[in-house]
C-alpha positions as CSV (number, residue, x, y, z in Angstrom):
1,X,65.3,54.9,179.9
2,X,67.4,58.1,179.5
3,X,65.5,60.8,181.4
4,X,65.6,64.5,180.3
5,X,67.5,67.0,182.4
6,X,65.1,68.7,184.7
7,X,65.1,72.2,186.3
8,X,66.4,72.1,189.8
9,X,64.1,74.5,191.5
10,X,61.7,74.6,194.4
11,X,58.3,76.2,194.7
12,X,58.0,79.0,197.2
13,X,56.3,78.0,200.5
14,X,53.5,80.5,199.9
15,X,52.3,78.7,196.8
16,X,50.8,75.9,198.8
17,X,48.2,78.0,200.6
18,X,48.6,75.9,203.8
19,X,46.2,76.2,206.8
20,X,49.2,77.5,208.7
21,X,47.5,78.3,212.0
22,X,45.8,74.9,212.2
23,X,48.9,73.0,211.3
24,X,51.0,75.0,213.8
25,X,48.4,74.2,216.5
26,X,48.7,70.5,215.7
27,X,45.1,70.1,214.4
28,X,46.2,67.8,211.6
29,X,48.8,65.9,213.7
30,X,48.5,62.5,215.4
31,X,47.8,63.3,219.0
32,X,50.8,61.4,220.3
33,X,53.1,63.9,218.6
34,X,51.3,66.8,220.2
35,X,51.4,65.0,223.6
36,X,55.2,64.3,223.2
37,X,55.9,67.9,222.5
38,X,53.9,69.0,225.5
39,X,55.7,66.6,227.7
40,X,59.1,67.9,226.6
41,X,58.1,71.5,227.0
42,X,56.7,70.8,230.5
43,X,60.0,69.2,231.4
44,X,61.9,72.2,229.9
45,X,63.7,69.6,227.7
46,X,64.5,70.8,224.2
47,X,66.6,68.1,222.6
48,X,68.5,68.8,219.3
49,X,67.7,65.9,217.0
50,X,68.5,64.8,213.4
51,X,65.4,63.4,211.8
52,X,65.8,61.2,208.8
53,X,62.9,60.6,206.3
54,X,62.6,57.7,203.9
55,X,60.3,55.2,202.3
56,X,60.6,51.5,201.2
57,X,59.9,51.4,197.4
58,X,61.5,52.3,194.1
59,X,59.7,55.5,193.5
60,X,59.7,59.0,192.0
61,X,59.6,61.6,194.7
62,X,56.7,64.0,195.1
63,X,55.7,66.5,197.8
64,X,59.1,67.6,198.8
65,X,58.6,71.4,198.2
66,X,55.2,71.1,200.0
67,X,56.8,69.3,203.0
68,X,59.5,72.0,203.2
69,X,56.8,74.6,203.2
70,X,55.1,72.9,206.1
71,X,58.4,73.1,208.1
72,X,59.1,76.6,207.1
73,X,55.6,78.1,207.8
74,X,54.2,75.8,210.5
75,X,57.2,75.1,212.8
76,X,57.2,77.1,216.0
77,X,60.7,78.6,215.4
78,X,61.6,77.6,211.8
79,X,64.8,79.7,211.6
80,X,66.6,77.2,213.8
81,X,65.9,74.2,211.5
82,X,68.5,72.9,209.1
83,X,66.8,70.9,206.3
84,X,68.4,68.9,203.5
85,X,66.3,67.4,200.8
86,X,66.1,65.9,197.4
87,X,63.9,67.4,194.7
88,X,60.4,66.6,193.4
89,X,60.7,64.1,190.6
90,X,64.0,62.6,191.9
91,X,64.1,58.8,191.5
92,X,64.6,57.2,194.9
93,X,65.5,53.7,196.1
94,X,64.0,51.7,199.0
95,X,65.3,53.1,202.4
96,X,67.0,56.0,200.7
97,X,67.0,59.2,202.8
98,X,64.9,61.8,201.0
99,X,65.1,64.5,203.7
100,X,66.8,65.3,207.0
101,X,65.6,67.8,209.6
102,X,68.0,69.0,212.3
103,X,67.1,71.2,215.2
104,X,65.2,71.5,218.4
105,X,62.6,68.7,218.3
106,X,60.0,70.7,220.1
107,X,60.0,73.1,217.2
108,X,58.7,70.6,214.6
109,X,57.6,67.5,216.5
110,X,54.0,68.2,215.8
111,X,54.5,68.3,212.0
112,X,55.6,64.8,211.4
113,X,52.1,63.6,210.5
114,X,51.6,66.2,207.9
115,X,54.9,66.2,206.2
116,X,55.0,62.4,206.0
117,X,51.4,62.3,204.7
118,X,52.3,65.0,202.1
119,X,55.3,63.0,200.8
120,X,53.3,59.8,200.8
121,X,50.4,61.1,198.7
122,X,52.4,63.1,196.2
123,X,55.0,60.4,195.7
124,X,52.3,57.9,195.0
125,X,50.8,60.2,192.3
126,X,54.1,61.1,190.7
127,X,55.3,57.5,190.6
128,X,52.0,56.2,189.1
129,X,52.0,58.9,186.4
130,X,55.6,58.3,185.5
131,X,54.8,54.6,185.0
132,X,51.8,55.4,182.8
133,X,53.8,58.0,180.7
134,X,56.5,55.4,180.2
135,X,54.0,52.8,179.2
136,X,52.4,55.2,176.6
137,X,55.7,55.6,174.8
138,X,55.6,59.3,174.7
139,X,51.9,59.7,173.8
140,X,50.0,62.4,175.7
141,X,48.2,61.4,178.9
142,X,45.2,63.2,180.3
143,X,45.2,63.0,184.1
144,X,41.6,62.3,185.0
145,X,41.2,61.3,188.7
146,X,39.5,64.5,189.9
147,X,36.0,62.9,190.0
148,X,37.4,59.9,191.9
149,X,38.6,61.7,195.0
150,X,38.0,64.7,197.3
151,X,38.4,68.1,195.8
152,X,41.0,69.2,198.4
153,X,43.6,66.8,197.0
154,X,43.3,68.1,193.4
155,X,45.9,70.9,193.6
156,X,48.8,68.9,194.8
157,X,47.9,65.8,192.8
158,X,47.8,67.9,189.7
159,X,51.3,69.3,190.4
160,X,52.6,65.8,191.2
161,X,51.3,64.7,187.7
162,X,53.0,67.7,186.2
163,X,56.3,66.7,187.9
164,X,56.0,63.3,186.3
165,X,55.7,64.9,182.9
166,X,58.9,66.8,183.6
167,X,60.6,63.6,184.7
168,X,59.7,61.7,181.4
169,X,59.6,64.7,179.0
170,X,56.1,63.5,178.0
171,X,53.0,65.6,177.7
172,X,50.6,65.4,180.6
173,X,47.3,67.3,180.7
174,X,45.0,67.8,183.7
175,X,41.3,68.3,183.7
176,X,40.7,71.1,186.3
177,X,42.2,74.6,186.6
178,X,43.0,73.9,190.3
179,X,45.1,70.9,189.4
180,X,47.1,73.2,187.1
181,X,47.3,76.2,189.4
182,X,50.8,75.7,190.9
183,X,52.5,75.9,187.6
184,X,50.1,78.3,185.9
185,X,48.4,75.9,183.5
186,X,44.8,75.3,182.6
187,X,42.5,72.3,182.7
188,X,41.6,70.6,179.5
189,X,38.6,68.5,178.5
190,X,36.4,67.0,175.9
191,X,32.7,67.3,175.0
192,X,31.2,65.3,177.9
193,X,28.3,62.9,178.0
194,X,26.2,65.3,180.0
195,X,26.4,68.0,177.3
196,X,25.4,65.5,174.7
197,X,22.5,64.5,176.9
198,X,21.5,68.1,177.3
199,X,21.1,68.3,173.6
200,X,18.8,65.3,173.6
201,X,21.5,62.7,172.9
202,X,22.5,64.3,169.6
203,X,26.3,64.1,169.7
204,X,26.7,66.0,166.4
205,X,24.6,68.9,167.6
206,X,26.3,69.1,170.9
207,X,29.7,69.0,169.1
208,X,28.7,71.8,166.8
209,X,27.5,74.0,169.7
210,X,30.7,73.3,171.6
211,X,32.9,74.1,168.7
212,X,31.0,77.4,168.1
213,X,31.6,78.4,171.7
214,X,35.2,77.1,172.1
215,X,38.2,79.5,171.7
216,X,40.1,79.0,168.5
217,X,43.2,77.6,170.3
218,X,41.1,74.9,172.1
219,X,41.6,71.4,170.8
220,X,38.0,70.3,170.3
221,X,37.6,66.6,171.3
222,X,34.3,64.9,171.3
223,X,33.1,61.7,173.1
224,X,31.9,59.3,170.5
225,X,30.3,56.6,172.6
226,X,27.1,58.2,173.9
227,X,24.9,55.8,171.8
228,X,27.5,52.9,172.0
229,X,28.0,53.3,168.3
230,X,31.4,54.8,168.2
231,X,32.3,54.1,164.6
232,X,29.3,55.8,163.2
233,X,29.3,58.7,165.7
234,X,33.0,59.4,165.2
235,X,32.6,59.7,161.4
236,X,29.4,61.9,161.8
237,X,31.2,64.3,164.1
238,X,34.2,64.5,161.9
239,X,32.0,65.2,158.9
240,X,30.2,68.0,160.8
241,X,33.2,69.7,162.3
242,X,35.9,69.1,159.7
243,X,39.2,70.6,160.5
244,X,37.8,72.1,163.7
245,X,37.7,68.6,165.3
246,X,41.0,67.7,167.0
247,X,40.0,64.2,168.2
248,X,37.3,61.8,169.3
249,X,37.3,60.1,172.6
250,X,36.3,56.5,173.1
251,X,35.0,55.8,176.6
252,X,32.7,52.8,176.2
253,X,31.7,51.3,179.5
254,X,33.5,48.1,180.5
255,X,30.1,46.4,180.8
256,X,28.9,47.3,177.3
257,X,29.7,46.2,173.8
258,X,29.9,48.8,171.0
259,X,27.4,48.2,168.2
260,X,30.2,48.0,165.6
261,X,31.3,44.7,167.3
262,X,28.0,42.9,167.6
263,X,28.7,40.7,164.6
264,X,32.2,39.9,165.8
265,X,31.7,38.3,169.2
266,X,33.4,35.2,170.4
267,X,37.1,35.6,169.7
268,X,38.1,38.5,172.0
269,X,36.8,40.4,175.0
270,X,34.4,42.8,173.3
271,X,33.4,45.1,176.2
272,X,34.8,48.6,176.9
273,X,37.4,50.3,174.8
274,X,39.3,47.4,173.2
275,X,41.8,47.0,170.4
276,X,39.2,45.9,167.8
277,X,37.0,48.9,168.5
278,X,39.9,51.4,168.2
279,X,41.0,49.9,164.9
280,X,37.5,50.1,163.5
281,X,37.2,53.7,164.4
282,X,40.6,54.5,162.9
283,X,39.8,52.7,159.6
284,X,36.4,54.4,159.3
285,X,37.8,57.9,160.0
286,X,40.6,57.4,157.4
287,X,38.3,56.0,154.8
288,X,36.1,59.1,155.2
289,X,39.1,61.4,154.7
290,X,39.6,62.4,158.3
291,X,43.1,61.2,158.9
292,X,43.8,64.3,161.0
293,X,41.3,63.3,163.7
294,X,43.1,61.8,166.7
295,X,41.7,59.0,168.9
296,X,41.8,59.4,172.7
297,X,41.1,56.2,174.6
298,X,39.8,56.3,178.2
299,X,37.7,54.2,180.6
300,X,39.4,51.7,182.9
301,X,43.0,52.2,181.6
302,X,45.9,51.1,183.7
303,X,49.6,50.8,183.2
304,X,49.0,47.2,182.2
305,X,46.3,48.0,179.6
306,X,48.3,50.8,178.1
307,X,51.3,48.5,177.8
308,X,49.2,45.9,176.0
309,X,47.8,48.5,173.6
310,X,51.3,49.8,172.8
311,X,52.7,46.3,172.3
312,X,49.9,45.6,169.8
313,X,50.4,49.0,168.1
314,X,46.8,50.0,168.6
315,X,46.2,53.4,166.9
316,X,45.6,55.4,170.0
317,X,47.0,59.0,170.0
318,X,46.4,59.8,173.6
319,X,45.1,58.1,176.8
320,X,42.8,59.4,179.5
321,X,43.6,57.7,182.8
322,X,41.7,58.2,186.0
323,X,41.2,56.2,189.2
324,X,44.2,53.9,188.7
325,X,46.5,56.8,189.2
326,X,45.4,57.4,192.8
327,X,45.6,53.7,193.9
328,X,48.4,52.1,195.8
329,X,50.8,53.5,198.5
330,X,54.2,55.0,199.0
331,X,54.3,55.3,202.8
332,X,57.0,57.4,204.4
333,X,58.7,57.0,207.8
334,X,60.7,59.4,209.9
335,X,63.3,58.3,212.5
336,X,65.3,60.3,215.0
337,X,68.9,59.0,214.4
338,X,70.8,61.5,216.6
339,X,69.8,63.2,219.8
340,X,72.0,65.9,221.2
341,X,74.8,64.6,219.0
342,X,74.5,61.0,220.2
343,X,73.3,58.2,217.9
344,X,69.9,56.8,218.8
345,X,68.8,53.1,218.7
346,X,67.5,53.8,215.2
347,X,70.9,54.8,214.0
348,X,72.2,51.3,213.3
349,X,69.1,50.1,211.6
350,X,68.0,53.0,209.5
351,X,70.7,55.6,209.3
352,X,71.4,56.2,205.6
353,X,73.6,59.2,204.8
354,X,72.7,60.4,201.3
355,X,75.2,62.6,199.4
356,X,72.4,63.6,197.0
357,X,70.6,65.7,199.6
358,X,70.9,69.5,199.2
359,X,70.7,72.2,201.8
360,X,67.3,74.0,201.7
361,X,67.8,77.7,201.8
């Protein structure tokens, strides 16, 4: 896959709103790093080290700018550190060095836990979203994991998803304003089940009220599965909203069968949002003259399910993907490979000079 040329820039450290004093004090650090630093200081030993950071998977890098911010703002004397690093969104190989930190070890020993954890989390998200965007063949993806994780991870995860969009050149939307805050975007969303319930289960009424309220530049998208009768509901909403309707979203529970499929059971898996259901909604919308209405599919979508839909040319216009994007791991490790100019025991095993690294100003 030929990837688009990306901007080579870094976010300013202040963007990340770090708890600087707590990080500087080692509150987020594994205790053994704090203890090691205290031992060295008590012994008046301040070794100059070269720390090398890497991971063990084929991945798309995330969290680099945030890790640099941790070093720049939370190290004890950051002016003496020399940092080289790759960029957010760079494709990396197993064991490839993504960052080096050179300087007095007591200056940054207490930060290893937090910069490695940052790289691990953000790289996981960026990599997962890249794979989903590639599977979707350029169709838009809505990044929807906010409800599946703690609110404090939203901001960086949203930016990691945005980086994945830059990597692939595909459209990625996020669902909260906080997820979009680092690049100045806004959260997007559809008419939810709860609003429909607030209008007594009347999807058409809820859709009308939402459309009346929504700004003109908002793409009005309505959930069509509240009554598990998506074909009928999609057409009714399209008839009611006309050109104001951008799309309908299918989100049928993976434990339920939509009413439109009750007479077709036996030859396929009928639960959830499946190929047959999407095709029936598309045919019904087109037959009613609503070819402009897009179909957004969500609910249990993974890379594998999206690939299967795309191989079968299922008429989905956009996918909403949630919890699968925050599953898995991309663990990072940091090794001291030089101490006071001499190679350490880790040098022979893990030292990987990387000409792609760039000096961080």
